[in-house]
N, C-alpha and C positions, 0 to 999 in steps of 0.2 A: 935881249933887251927887255927891261921891265915895262909893263903896260902903264900908261899914264892915266890918272883919274884924279878927280877933285875929292878930297876927304871932307866929310861933314861930321859934325858932332852929334852923337846919340847918347842919351842919358838913360841909365837903367836904375830903377828904384825898387824898394822893398816894402813889405807889409809890416804892420805893427808888431807882430810876433816873430819876425824873421831875425835870426841870430846866426853869426858865423859859427864854424866848428869850434872856434876858440871862445865862443860865448859873447861876442860883441853884438849888441843890438844895432840893426842896420836901418831902422825906420827913419832916421834923420840924415842918412847919407845917400849919396848917389855914386854910381860908377860911370865914368865917361869913356866912350869908345869912339875913336876917330876912324871912319871907314867910308868907302865909296857909296854904300847904301845901307838901309836898315837891316836887310837880311844878313849881309856880311857882318855888320856890327853885332847882331844878336849871336851869330855863330862864335865870334871872337869872345864875347862876354861869357857865354856858356862854357866854352873850352878853357879859357884862361882864368875865369873868376868863379862861377858857381860850381863847376866840377871840382875845384880846388878848395875853395873857402866856405862853401855852404854844405849843410848836411845832405841835400839832394840837388841835382843839377837844375831842377825847375823851381827852386826856391827864390823867387823874386816876384815883384808885382807887375811892372810893365816897363816899356821903353818909350822914350819921347824923342822927337826931333828937336833941334835947336829952337824952332819957332814955338813948339808946344810946351817946352820945359819951363817950369816956374821955380827957380832956385830958392825962393823964400820959404817954400814948404820943406826944404831939406837943410835946416840950419847948421848942421855939422859939416856940410859941404861934401867935397869929393873924397871918397874913400880910396879909390884906385883909378888909374887911367891906363888904357891900352890903345894901340894904334895898329891899323892894318899895314902890313909890310909891302 
């Protein structure tokens, strides 16, 4: 039986010079991860996004909770979304 938990939204953002391995500038995008807590969200983000799409696994700026996130600073919106299983 799967463990029950409440998923929360966590938003991960990038610095001015951060580009994907395909050359996409990420400064105006965020990546959304729905997970039980920030630690799990960060692990999912690194495994499924930065290790795949970024030149190095640690190429991102920071993570925000739903309360902290200010979407107006990321005008291109959501680049990708992942969810804890």
